[in-house]
N, C-alpha and C positions, 0 to 999 in steps of 0.2 A: 778730608777737608775739601771744601768747595772753593779752591783758590781763584778759579776763573770768575765765579760769581762775586766773590769778595772784591776782586780787582775791578770788575765792571761797576759794582756799586760805588767804589771809590771814584772811578772816572766820571761817573754821572752824578756824584754827590747825592746818592740815595742812601738814607739811613736804615739801619736794621729796624728801628721803631716804625718808620713809614711803611716798610714792606710787611712787617708783622701785623700792623693795624689793618692793612688791606686784605691780608689772607686770613685774619681772625685768630692769630695766636699771640702769645706773649713774646716780647722782644728777647727775653732770656732764652726762651725755647727755640726761637729762630737762630740765635747765636750758637746754641748747642748743635743745631742741625748743620749750620755752615762750618763749624769747627770739627764736624765728624763725630761728635760725642753721641748723637742720636741720629736715627735715619730720617731723611726727608721723604714725605709721601709724594707719590707721582702727582696727585691732584694739587698739592702745594707748589711743586716746582712748575707745573703747567700754568698756574695762576701768576706766579712770579714772572715767568717769561712773557706771558701774554700782556700783563699790566705794565711791566717796567722795561723789558728788553725784547720787544717784538722783532727786532731786526737781527738778533743774535741767534747763532746755531744752538739748538737745545742741547745736543750731546756735548758740545764744547763748554757751554755755560755751566752744566751740572756734572762735569767730569770730576771724578773723585781723585784727589792727589794726596800723597803722603805728606804729613806735616814735616816741616823743617826740623831736623834733629840736631843740626849744628855740629861743630867739631870736625 
């Protein structure tokens, strides 16, 4: 799961739909990538950083975290 990316999207009020349109994929596909269900391509992550988060650290923004398991 890309928790840092999701948090930054929330902070800046940037929707999955807006990012997906900009990088040329379906919003549901981007959601799967953010949730860790499918891999995000380097080219996609570079476009996201360049277009929406130019001041963020790439490694931190796309750091993979384990999903919350609760309990």
